CHARMM internal coordinates of N, CA and C (Angstrom, degrees):
IC EDIT
DIST 1 N 1 CA 1.4303
DIST 1 CA 1 C 1.4659
ANGL 1 N 1 CA 1 C 114.12
DIST 1 C 2 N 1.3623
ANGL 1 CA 1 C 2 N 118.57
DIHE 1 N 1 CA 1 C 2 N -35.60
DIST 2 N 2 CA 1.4372
ANGL 1 C 2 N 2 CA 119.75
DIHE 1 CA 1 C 2 N 2 CA 177.94
DIST 2 CA 2 C 1.5399
ANGL 2 N 2 CA 2 C 110.31
DIHE 1 C 2 N 2 CA 2 C -65.69
DIST 2 C 3 N 1.3519
ANGL 2 CA 2 C 3 N 114.64
DIHE 2 N 2 CA 2 C 3 N -34.06
DIST 3 N 3 CA 1.4315
ANGL 2 C 3 N 3 CA 117.38
DIHE 2 CA 2 C 3 N 3 CA 175.13
DIST 3 CA 3 C 1.4913
ANGL 3 N 3 CA 3 C 111.07
DIHE 2 C 3 N 3 CA 3 C -60.97
DIST 3 C 4 N 1.2984
ANGL 3 CA 3 C 4 N 118.87
DIHE 3 N 3 CA 3 C 4 N -39.06
DIST 4 N 4 CA 1.4507
ANGL 3 C 4 N 4 CA 122.32
DIHE 3 CA 3 C 4 N 4 CA 177.44
DIST 4 CA 4 C 1.4999
ANGL 4 N 4 CA 4 C 111.05
DIHE 3 C 4 N 4 CA 4 C -61.03
DIST 4 C 5 N 1.3301
ANGL 4 CA 4 C 5 N 115.64
DIHE 4 N 4 CA 4 C 5 N -41.22
DIST 5 N 5 CA 1.4723
ANGL 4 C 5 N 5 CA 117.58
DIHE 4 CA 4 C 5 N 5 CA -178.74
DIST 5 CA 5 C 1.5209
ANGL 5 N 5 CA 5 C 109.64
DIHE 4 C 5 N 5 CA 5 C -70.09
DIST 5 C 6 N 1.3233
ANGL 5 CA 5 C 6 N 117.93
DIHE 5 N 5 CA 5 C 6 N -41.40
DIST 6 N 6 CA 1.4603
ANGL 5 C 6 N 6 CA 118.35
DIHE 5 CA 5 C 6 N 6 CA -177.19
DIST 6 CA 6 C 1.5089
ANGL 6 N 6 CA 6 C 112.39
DIHE 5 C 6 N 6 CA 6 C -73.90
DIST 6 C 7 N 1.3390
ANGL 6 CA 6 C 7 N 119.19
DIHE 6 N 6 CA 6 C 7 N -19.77
DIST 7 N 7 CA 1.4704
ANGL 6 C 7 N 7 CA 123.31
DIHE 6 CA 6 C 7 N 7 CA 175.22
DIST 7 CA 7 C 1.5086
ANGL 7 N 7 CA 7 C 110.62
DIHE 6 C 7 N 7 CA 7 C -84.56
DIST 7 C 8 N 1.3084
ANGL 7 CA 7 C 8 N 119.81
DIHE 7 N 7 CA 7 C 8 N -9.91
DIST 8 N 8 CA 1.4245
ANGL 7 C 8 N 8 CA 122.91
DIHE 7 CA 7 C 8 N 8 CA 179.88
DIST 8 CA 8 C 1.4782
ANGL 8 N 8 CA 8 C 113.78
DIHE 7 C 8 N 8 CA 8 C 84.96
DIST 8 C 9 N 1.3423
ANGL 8 CA 8 C 9 N 118.08
DIHE 8 N 8 CA 8 C 9 N 10.12
DIST 9 N 9 CA 1.4564
ANGL 8 C 9 N 9 CA 121.02
DIHE 8 CA 8 C 9 N 9 CA 176.31
DIST 9 CA 9 C 1.5369
ANGL 9 N 9 CA 9 C 110.39
DIHE 8 C 9 N 9 CA 9 C -68.63
DIST 9 C 10 N 1.2733
ANGL 9 CA 9 C 10 N 117.13
DIHE 9 N 9 CA 9 C 10 N 147.74
DIST 10 N 10 CA 1.4731
ANGL 9 C 10 N 10 CA 119.85
DIHE 9 CA 9 C 10 N 10 CA 179.93
DIST 10 CA 10 C 1.5352
ANGL 10 N 10 CA 10 C 107.46
DIHE 9 C 10 N 10 CA 10 C -72.61
DIST 10 C 11 N 1.2990
ANGL 10 CA 10 C 11 N 116.90
DIHE 10 N 10 CA 10 C 11 N 131.93
DIST 11 N 11 CA 1.4432
ANGL 10 C 11 N 11 CA 122.26
DIHE 10 CA 10 C 11 N 11 CA 177.39
DIST 11 CA 11 C 1.5020
ANGL 11 N 11 CA 11 C 107.31
DIHE 10 C 11 N 11 CA 11 C -92.48
DIST 11 C 12 N 1.3123
ANGL 11 CA 11 C 12 N 115.04
DIHE 11 N 11 CA 11 C 12 N 124.70
DIST 12 N 12 CA 1.4712
ANGL 11 C 12 N 12 CA 120.36
DIHE 11 CA 11 C 12 N 12 CA 179.12
DIST 12 CA 12 C 1.5489
ANGL 12 N 12 CA 12 C 108.36
DIHE 11 C 12 N 12 CA 12 C -127.54
DIST 12 C 13 N 1.3300
ANGL 12 CA 12 C 13 N 114.24
DIHE 12 N 12 CA 12 C 13 N 96.94
DIST 13 N 13 CA 1.4496
ANGL 12 C 13 N 13 CA 116.26
DIHE 12 CA 12 C 13 N 13 CA -177.98
DIST 13 CA 13 C 1.5517
ANGL 13 N 13 CA 13 C 110.60
DIHE 12 C 13 N 13 CA 13 C -92.99
DIST 13 C 14 N 1.3129
ANGL 13 CA 13 C 14 N 116.72
DIHE 13 N 13 CA 13 C 14 N -15.79
DIST 14 N 14 CA 1.4427
ANGL 13 C 14 N 14 CA 119.27
DIHE 13 CA 13 C 14 N 14 CA -177.12
DIST 14 CA 14 C 1.5074
ANGL 14 N 14 CA 14 C 113.23
DIHE 13 C 14 N 14 CA 14 C 87.62
DIST 14 C 15 N 1.3354
ANGL 14 CA 14 C 15 N 115.79
DIHE 14 N 14 CA 14 C 15 N -5.50
DIST 15 N 15 CA 1.4741
ANGL 14 C 15 N 15 CA 121.79
DIHE 14 CA 14 C 15 N 15 CA -179.80
DIST 15 CA 15 C 1.5293
ANGL 15 N 15 CA 15 C 106.82
DIHE 14 C 15 N 15 CA 15 C -140.09
DIST 15 C 16 N 1.2999
ANGL 15 CA 15 C 16 N 116.83
DIHE 15 N 15 CA 15 C 16 N 118.06
DIST 16 N 16 CA 1.4968
ANGL 15 C 16 N 16 CA 119.10
DIHE 15 CA 15 C 16 N 16 CA -175.92
DIST 16 CA 16 C 1.5041
ANGL 16 N 16 CA 16 C 112.26
DIHE 15 C 16 N 16 CA 16 C -60.04
DIST 16 C 17 N 1.3483
ANGL 16 CA 16 C 17 N 118.46
DIHE 16 N 16 CA 16 C 17 N -29.51
DIST 17 N 17 CA 1.4776
ANGL 16 C 17 N 17 CA 119.52
DIHE 16 CA 16 C 17 N 17 CA 176.71
DIST 17 CA 17 C 1.4845
ANGL 17 N 17 CA 17 C 111.30
DIHE 16 C 17 N 17 CA 17 C -64.66
DIST 17 C 18 N 1.3571
ANGL 17 CA 17 C 18 N 117.19
DIHE 17 N 17 CA 17 C 18 N -42.82
DIST 18 N 18 CA 1.4619
ANGL 17 C 18 N 18 CA 120.36
DIHE 17 CA 17 C 18 N 18 CA 177.87
DIST 18 CA 18 C 1.4829
ANGL 18 N 18 CA 18 C 111.74
DIHE 17 C 18 N 18 CA 18 C -64.22
DIST 18 C 19 N 1.3163
ANGL 18 CA 18 C 19 N 116.22
DIHE 18 N 18 CA 18 C 19 N -41.51
DIST 19 N 19 CA 1.4737
ANGL 18 C 19 N 19 CA 121.67
DIHE 18 CA 18 C 19 N 19 CA 178.59
DIST 19 CA 19 C 1.5194
ANGL 19 N 19 CA 19 C 110.32
DIHE 18 C 19 N 19 CA 19 C -61.24
DIST 19 C 20 N 1.3638
ANGL 19 CA 19 C 20 N 117.42
DIHE 19 N 19 CA 19 C 20 N -46.53
DIST 20 N 20 CA 1.4576
ANGL 19 C 20 N 20 CA 121.68
DIHE 19 CA 19 C 20 N 20 CA 177.53
DIST 20 CA 20 C 1.5371
ANGL 20 N 20 CA 20 C 111.71
DIHE 19 C 20 N 20 CA 20 C -61.28
DIST 20 C 21 N 1.3549
ANGL 20 CA 20 C 21 N 115.88
DIHE 20 N 20 CA 20 C 21 N -44.06
DIST 21 N 21 CA 1.4575
ANGL 20 C 21 N 21 CA 117.90
DIHE 20 CA 20 C 21 N 21 CA 175.90
DIST 21 CA 21 C 1.5374
ANGL 21 N 21 CA 21 C 113.27
DIHE 20 C 21 N 21 CA 21 C -61.97
DIST 21 C 22 N 1.2873
ANGL 21 CA 21 C 22 N 116.71
DIHE 21 N 21 CA 21 C 22 N -42.41
DIST 22 N 22 CA 1.4853
ANGL 21 C 22 N 22 CA 119.27
DIHE 21 CA 21 C 22 N 22 CA 179.85
DIST 22 CA 22 C 1.5126
ANGL 22 N 22 CA 22 C 110.72
DIHE 21 C 22 N 22 CA 22 C -61.91
DIST 22 C 23 N 1.3302
ANGL 22 CA 22 C 23 N 118.25
DIHE 22 N 22 CA 22 C 23 N -39.58
DIST 23 N 23 CA 1.4405
ANGL 22 C 23 N 23 CA 122.08
DIHE 22 CA 22 C 23 N 23 CA 178.62
DIST 23 CA 23 C 1.5288
ANGL 23 N 23 CA 23 C 110.47
DIHE 22 C 23 N 23 CA 23 C -66.55
DIST 23 C 24 N 1.3140
ANGL 23 CA 23 C 24 N 116.79
DIHE 23 N 23 CA 23 C 24 N -43.75
DIST 24 N 24 CA 1.4651
ANGL 23 C 24 N 24 CA 121.37
DIHE 23 CA 23 C 24 N 24 CA 179.58
DIST 24 CA 24 C 1.4866
ANGL 24 N 24 CA 24 C 110.43
DIHE 23 C 24 N 24 CA 24 C -63.53
DIST 24 C 25 N 1.3475
ANGL 24 CA 24 C 25 N 118.04
DIHE 24 N 24 CA 24 C 25 N -46.54
DIST 25 N 25 CA 1.4591
ANGL 24 C 25 N 25 CA 121.41
DIHE 24 CA 24 C 25 N 25 CA 179.15
DIST 25 CA 25 C 1.5244
ANGL 25 N 25 CA 25 C 111.45
DIHE 24 C 25 N 25 CA 25 C -62.19
DIST 25 C 26 N 1.3071
ANGL 25 CA 25 C 26 N 116.70
DIHE 25 N 25 CA 25 C 26 N -44.49
DIST 26 N 26 CA 1.4615
ANGL 25 C 26 N 26 CA 121.25
DIHE 25 CA 25 C 26 N 26 CA 177.45
DIST 26 CA 26 C 1.5030
ANGL 26 N 26 CA 26 C 112.25
DIHE 25 C 26 N 26 CA 26 C -60.27
DIST 26 C 27 N 1.3057
ANGL 26 CA 26 C 27 N 118.26
DIHE 26 N 26 CA 26 C 27 N -42.64
DIST 27 N 27 CA 1.4694
ANGL 26 C 27 N 27 CA 121.49
DIHE 26 CA 26 C 27 N 27 CA 177.58
DIST 27 CA 27 C 1.5093
ANGL 27 N 27 CA 27 C 111.11
DIHE 26 C 27 N 27 CA 27 C -65.81
DIST 27 C 28 N 1.3290
ANGL 27 CA 27 C 28 N 118.66
DIHE 27 N 27 CA 27 C 28 N -42.06
DIST 28 N 28 CA 1.4218
ANGL 27 C 28 N 28 CA 121.75
DIHE 27 CA 27 C 28 N 28 CA 179.72
DIST 28 CA 28 C 1.5310
ANGL 28 N 28 CA 28 C 111.13
DIHE 27 C 28 N 28 CA 28 C -62.35
DIST 28 C 29 N 1.3369
ANGL 28 CA 28 C 29 N 114.60
DIHE 28 N 28 CA 28 C 29 N -44.89
DIST 29 N 29 CA 1.4783
ANGL 28 C 29 N 29 CA 117.93
DIHE 28 CA 28 C 29 N 29 CA 178.14
DIST 29 CA 29 C 1.5596
ANGL 29 N 29 CA 29 C 111.01
DIHE 28 C 29 N 29 CA 29 C -66.30
DIST 29 C 30 N 1.3296
ANGL 29 CA 29 C 30 N 117.23
DIHE 29 N 29 CA 29 C 30 N -40.58
DIST 30 N 30 CA 1.4445
ANGL 29 C 30 N 30 CA 118.56
DIHE 29 CA 29 C 30 N 30 CA 179.21
DIST 30 CA 30 C 1.5317
ANGL 30 N 30 CA 30 C 112.15
DIHE 29 C 30 N 30 CA 30 C -64.04
DIST 30 C 31 N 1.3339
ANGL 30 CA 30 C 31 N 116.85
DIHE 30 N 30 CA 30 C 31 N -31.53
DIST 31 N 31 CA 1.4702
ANGL 30 C 31 N 31 CA 118.57
DIHE 30 CA 30 C 31 N 31 CA -179.25
DIST 31 CA 31 C 1.5021
ANGL 31 N 31 CA 31 C 109.87
DIHE 30 C 31 N 31 CA 31 C -72.98
DIST 31 C 32 N 1.3616
ANGL 31 CA 31 C 32 N 120.45
DIHE 31 N 31 CA 31 C 32 N -25.75
DIST 32 N 32 CA 1.4323
ANGL 31 C 32 N 32 CA 121.68
DIHE 31 CA 31 C 32 N 32 CA -179.44
DIST 32 CA 32 C 1.5727
ANGL 32 N 32 CA 32 C 108.11
DIHE 31 C 32 N 32 CA 32 C -145.68
DIST 32 C 33 N 1.3116
ANGL 32 CA 32 C 33 N 115.82
DIHE 32 N 32 CA 32 C 33 N 73.63
DIST 33 N 33 CA 1.4916
ANGL 32 C 33 N 33 CA 118.37
DIHE 32 CA 32 C 33 N 33 CA -171.33
DIST 33 CA 33 C 1.5082
ANGL 33 N 33 CA 33 C 114.62
DIHE 32 C 33 N 33 CA 33 C -69.81
DIST 33 C 34 N 1.2928
ANGL 33 CA 33 C 34 N 119.03
DIHE 33 N 33 CA 33 C 34 N -16.69
DIST 34 N 34 CA 1.4783
ANGL 33 C 34 N 34 CA 123.04
DIHE 33 CA 33 C 34 N 34 CA -177.67
DIST 34 CA 34 C 1.4938
ANGL 34 N 34 CA 34 C 111.37
DIHE 33 C 34 N 34 CA 34 C -86.42
DIST 34 C 35 N 1.3682
ANGL 34 CA 34 C 35 N 119.48
DIHE 34 N 34 CA 34 C 35 N -17.58
DIST 35 N 35 CA 1.4478
ANGL 34 C 35 N 35 CA 122.49
DIHE 34 CA 34 C 35 N 35 CA -175.76
DIST 35 CA 35 C 1.5275
ANGL 35 N 35 CA 35 C 112.94
DIHE 34 C 35 N 35 CA 35 C -82.26
DIST 35 C 36 N 1.3081
ANGL 35 CA 35 C 36 N 115.09
DIHE 35 N 35 CA 35 C 36 N 158.59
DIST 36 N 36 CA 1.4505
ANGL 35 C 36 N 36 CA 120.48
DIHE 35 CA 35 C 36 N 36 CA 174.94
DIST 36 CA 36 C 1.4916
ANGL 36 N 36 CA 36 C 110.42
DIHE 35 C 36 N 36 CA 36 C -80.25
DIST 36 C 37 N 1.3496
ANGL 36 CA 36 C 37 N 118.01
DIHE 36 N 36 CA 36 C 37 N 162.36
DIST 37 N 37 CA 1.4841
ANGL 36 C 37 N 37 CA 119.20
DIHE 36 CA 36 C 37 N 37 CA 178.36
DIST 37 CA 37 C 1.5310
ANGL 37 N 37 CA 37 C 113.10
DIHE 36 C 37 N 37 CA 37 C -58.47
DIST 37 C 38 N 1.3232
ANGL 37 CA 37 C 38 N 119.85
DIHE 37 N 37 CA 37 C 38 N -41.54
DIST 38 N 38 CA 1.5038
ANGL 37 C 38 N 38 CA 118.56
DIHE 37 CA 37 C 38 N 38 CA 178.29
DIST 38 CA 38 C 1.5425
ANGL 38 N 38 CA 38 C 112.20
DIHE 37 C 38 N 38 CA 38 C -59.26
DIST 38 C 39 N 1.3202
ANGL 38 CA 38 C 39 N 117.42
DIHE 38 N 38 CA 38 C 39 N -31.41
DIST 39 N 39 CA 1.4333
ANGL 38 C 39 N 39 CA 120.60
DIHE 38 CA 38 C 39 N 39 CA 179.92
DIST 39 CA 39 C 1.5567
ANGL 39 N 39 CA 39 C 113.25
DIHE 38 C 39 N 39 CA 39 C -83.48
DIST 39 C 40 N 1.3490
ANGL 39 CA 39 C 40 N 116.53
DIHE 39 N 39 CA 39 C 40 N -22.26
DIST 40 N 40 CA 1.4212
ANGL 39 C 40 N 40 CA 120.91
DIHE 39 CA 39 C 40 N 40 CA 178.37
DIST 40 CA 40 C 1.5683
ANGL 40 N 40 CA 40 C 112.93
DIHE 39 C 40 N 40 CA 40 C -84.60
DIST 40 C 41 N 1.2963
ANGL 40 CA 40 C 41 N 114.01
DIHE 40 N 40 CA 40 C 41 N -45.62
DIST 41 N 41 CA 1.4680
ANGL 40 C 41 N 41 CA 120.64
DIHE 40 CA 40 C 41 N 41 CA -175.94
DIST 41 CA 41 C 1.5299
ANGL 41 N 41 CA 41 C 110.82
DIHE 40 C 41 N 41 CA 41 C -84.90
DIST 41 C 42 N 1.3111
ANGL 41 CA 41 C 42 N 115.05
DIHE 41 N 41 CA 41 C 42 N 158.22
DIST 42 N 42 CA 1.4844
ANGL 41 C 42 N 42 CA 116.62
DIHE 41 CA 41 C 42 N 42 CA -176.58
DIST 42 CA 42 C 1.5358
ANGL 42 N 42 CA 42 C 110.75
DIHE 41 C 42 N 42 CA 42 C -109.52
DIST 42 C 43 N 1.2849
ANGL 42 CA 42 C 43 N 112.90
DIHE 42 N 42 CA 42 C 43 N 75.57
DIST 43 N 43 CA 1.4714
ANGL 42 C 43 N 43 CA 118.63
DIHE 42 CA 42 C 43 N 43 CA 175.74
DIST 43 CA 43 C 1.5303
ANGL 43 N 43 CA 43 C 110.81
DIHE 42 C 43 N 43 CA 43 C 127.16
DIST 43 C 44 N 1.3426
ANGL 43 CA 43 C 44 N 112.83
DIHE 43 N 43 CA 43 C 44 N 157.62
DIST 44 N 44 CA 1.4511
ANGL 43 C 44 N 44 CA 119.49
DIHE 43 CA 43 C 44 N 44 CA -176.00
DIST 44 CA 44 C 1.5306
ANGL 44 N 44 CA 44 C 111.94
DIHE 43 C 44 N 44 CA 44 C -62.95
DIST 44 C 45 N 1.2996
ANGL 44 CA 44 C 45 N 117.95
DIHE 44 N 44 CA 44 C 45 N -41.19
DIST 45 N 45 CA 1.4932
ANGL 44 C 45 N 45 CA 120.94
DIHE 44 CA 44 C 45 N 45 CA 179.48
DIST 45 CA 45 C 1.4961
ANGL 45 N 45 CA 45 C 111.91
DIHE 44 C 45 N 45 CA 45 C -60.36
DIST 45 C 46 N 1.3131
ANGL 45 CA 45 C 46 N 116.76
DIHE 45 N 45 CA 45 C 46 N -38.48
DIST 46 N 46 CA 1.4675
ANGL 45 C 46 N 46 CA 120.04
DIHE 45 CA 45 C 46 N 46 CA 177.41
DIST 46 CA 46 C 1.5341
ANGL 46 N 46 CA 46 C 112.12
DIHE 45 C 46 N 46 CA 46 C -69.46
DIST 46 C 47 N 1.3234
ANGL 46 CA 46 C 47 N 116.14
DIHE 46 N 46 CA 46 C 47 N -34.31
DIST 47 N 47 CA 1.4566
ANGL 46 C 47 N 47 CA 120.54
DIHE 46 CA 46 C 47 N 47 CA 177.20
DIST 47 CA 47 C 1.5488
ANGL 47 N 47 CA 47 C 107.82
DIHE 46 C 47 N 47 CA 47 C -64.86
DIST 47 C 48 N 1.3086
ANGL 47 CA 47 C 48 N 115.68
DIHE 47 N 47 CA 47 C 48 N -45.54
DIST 48 N 48 CA 1.4750
ANGL 47 C 48 N 48 CA 118.96
DIHE 47 CA 47 C 48 N 48 CA -178.59
DIST 48 CA 48 C 1.5505
ANGL 48 N 48 CA 48 C 110.80
DIHE 47 C 48 N 48 CA 48 C -64.20
DIST 48 C 49 N 1.3226
ANGL 48 CA 48 C 49 N 116.37
DIHE 48 N 48 CA 48 C 49 N -42.03
DIST 49 N 49 CA 1.4588
ANGL 48 C 49 N 49 CA 119.78
DIHE 48 CA 48 C 49 N 49 CA 179.19
DIST 49 CA 49 C 1.5393
ANGL 49 N 49 CA 49 C 111.15
DIHE 48 C 49 N 49 CA 49 C -66.01
DIST 49 C 50 N 1.3267
ANGL 49 CA 49 C 50 N 116.14
DIHE 49 N 49 CA 49 C 50 N -40.15
DIST 50 N 50 CA 1.4753
ANGL 49 C 50 N 50 CA 119.38
DIHE 49 CA 49 C 50 N 50 CA 175.83
DIST 50 CA 50 C 1.4774
ANGL 50 N 50 CA 50 C 112.77
DIHE 49 C 50 N 50 CA 50 C -62.04
DIST 50 C 51 N 1.2835
ANGL 50 CA 50 C 51 N 115.98
DIHE 50 N 50 CA 50 C 51 N -44.80
DIST 51 N 51 CA 1.5125
ANGL 50 C 51 N 51 CA 121.26
DIHE 50 CA 50 C 51 N 51 CA 177.49
DIST 51 CA 51 C 1.4908
ANGL 51 N 51 CA 51 C 109.51
DIHE 50 C 51 N 51 CA 51 C -62.61
DIST 51 C 52 N 1.2943
ANGL 51 CA 51 C 52 N 121.16
DIHE 51 N 51 CA 51 C 52 N -43.47
DIST 52 N 52 CA 1.4813
ANGL 51 C 52 N 52 CA 121.84
DIHE 51 CA 51 C 52 N 52 CA 178.27
DIST 52 CA 52 C 1.5364
ANGL 52 N 52 CA 52 C 110.93
DIHE 51 C 52 N 52 CA 52 C -62.98
DIST 52 C 53 N 1.2981
ANGL 52 CA 52 C 53 N 114.53
DIHE 52 N 52 CA 52 C 53 N -38.54
DIST 53 N 53 CA 1.4977
ANGL 52 C 53 N 53 CA 118.55
DIHE 52 CA 52 C 53 N 53 CA -179.29
DIST 53 CA 53 C 1.5214
ANGL 53 N 53 CA 53 C 110.19
DIHE 52 C 53 N 53 CA 53 C -67.02
DIST 53 C 54 N 1.3182
ANGL 53 CA 53 C 54 N 116.34
DIHE 53 N 53 CA 53 C 54 N -42.33
DIST 54 N 54 CA 1.4762
ANGL 53 C 54 N 54 CA 120.33
DIHE 53 CA 53 C 54 N 54 CA -176.90
DIST 54 CA 54 C 1.5390
ANGL 54 N 54 CA 54 C 109.75
DIHE 53 C 54 N 54 CA 54 C -71.72
DIST 54 C 55 N 1.3447
ANGL 54 CA 54 C 55 N 118.03
DIHE 54 N 54 CA 54 C 55 N -40.29
DIST 55 N 55 CA 1.4506
ANGL 54 C 55 N 55 CA 121.85
DIHE 54 CA 54 C 55 N 55 CA -172.74
DIST 55 CA 55 C 1.5580
ANGL 55 N 55 CA 55 C 113.28
DIHE 54 C 55 N 55 CA 55 C -88.39
DIST 55 C 56 N 1.3243
ANGL 55 CA 55 C 56 N 117.35
DIHE 55 N 55 CA 55 C 56 N -4.03
DIST 56 N 56 CA 1.4759
ANGL 55 C 56 N 56 CA 118.30
DIHE 55 CA 55 C 56 N 56 CA -179.61
DIST 56 CA 56 C 1.4989
ANGL 56 N 56 CA 56 C 108.56
DIHE 55 C 56 N 56 CA 56 C -61.28
DIST 56 C 57 N 1.3145
ANGL 56 CA 56 C 57 N 117.58
DIHE 56 N 56 CA 56 C 57 N 133.91
DIST 57 N 57 CA 1.4155
ANGL 56 C 57 N 57 CA 122.12
DIHE 56 CA 56 C 57 N 57 CA -179.85
DIST 57 CA 57 C 1.5067
ANGL 57 N 57 CA 57 C 108.90
DIHE 56 C 57 N 57 CA 57 C -61.77
DIST 57 C 58 N 1.3128
ANGL 57 CA 57 C 58 N 118.86
DIHE 57 N 57 CA 57 C 58 N 148.91
DIST 58 N 58 CA 1.4250
ANGL 57 C 58 N 58 CA 123.85
DIHE 57 CA 57 C 58 N 58 CA 178.88
DIST 58 CA 58 C 1.5102
ANGL 58 N 58 CA 58 C 111.60
DIHE 57 C 58 N 58 CA 58 C -59.90
DIST 58 C 59 N 1.3270
ANGL 58 CA 58 C 59 N 117.26
DIHE 58 N 58 CA 58 C 59 N -38.53
DIST 59 N 59 CA 1.4865
ANGL 58 C 59 N 59 CA 118.03
DIHE 58 CA 58 C 59 N 59 CA 179.12
DIST 59 CA 59 C 1.4881
ANGL 59 N 59 CA 59 C 111.69
DIHE 58 C 59 N 59 CA 59 C -65.26
DIST 59 C 60 N 1.3438
ANGL 59 CA 59 C 60 N 119.58
DIHE 59 N 59 CA 59 C 60 N -29.21
DIST 60 N 60 CA 1.4751
ANGL 59 C 60 N 60 CA 121.89
DIHE 59 CA 59 C 60 N 60 CA 175.55
DIST 60 CA 60 C 1.5057
ANGL 60 N 60 CA 60 C 109.90
DIHE 59 C 60 N 60 CA 60 C -65.67
DIST 60 C 61 N 1.2887
ANGL 60 CA 60 C 61 N 117.83
DIHE 60 N 60 CA 60 C 61 N -39.25
DIST 61 N 61 CA 1.4830
ANGL 60 C 61 N 61 CA 119.35
DIHE 60 CA 60 C 61 N 61 CA -174.91
DIST 61 CA 61 C 1.5091
ANGL 61 N 61 CA 61 C 112.42
DIHE 60 C 61 N 61 CA 61 C -79.31
DIST 61 C 62 N 1.3197
ANGL 61 CA 61 C 62 N 118.22
DIHE 61 N 61 CA 61 C 62 N -10.14
DIST 62 N 62 CA 1.4484
ANGL 61 C 62 N 62 CA 121.57
DIHE 61 CA 61 C 62 N 62 CA -178.49
DIST 62 CA 62 C 1.5473
ANGL 62 N 62 CA 62 C 112.35
DIHE 61 C 62 N 62 CA 62 C -117.83
DIST 62 C 63 N 1.3379
ANGL 62 CA 62 C 63 N 116.35
DIHE 62 N 62 CA 62 C 63 N 9.82
DIST 63 N 63 CA 1.4536
ANGL 62 C 63 N 63 CA 119.55
DIHE 62 CA 62 C 63 N 63 CA 179.29
DIST 63 CA 63 C 1.5391
ANGL 63 N 63 CA 63 C 109.19
DIHE 62 C 63 N 63 CA 63 C -73.69
DIST 63 C 64 N 1.3518
ANGL 63 CA 63 C 64 N 114.47
DIHE 63 N 63 CA 63 C 64 N 155.86
DIST 64 N 64 CA 1.4463
ANGL 63 C 64 N 64 CA 117.94
DIHE 63 CA 63 C 64 N 64 CA -178.82
DIST 64 CA 64 C 1.4747
ANGL 64 N 64 CA 64 C 110.25
DIHE 63 C 64 N 64 CA 64 C -115.46
END
COOR INIT
IC SEED 1 N 1 CA 1 C
IC BUILD
């Protein structure tokens, strides 16, 4: 998914909250690409949400 964001492809998760989260996670990683997720995100719940966003299967993000 981050590859999709960096390539400029439109992200269509089907849920505006997931889309907003994906954009926020992508921006946070882009701002500090060498850091780990726990160092980038502010709290355990954000780390878990970022991990779920990154690891979600492509078919899940394009289901209707």
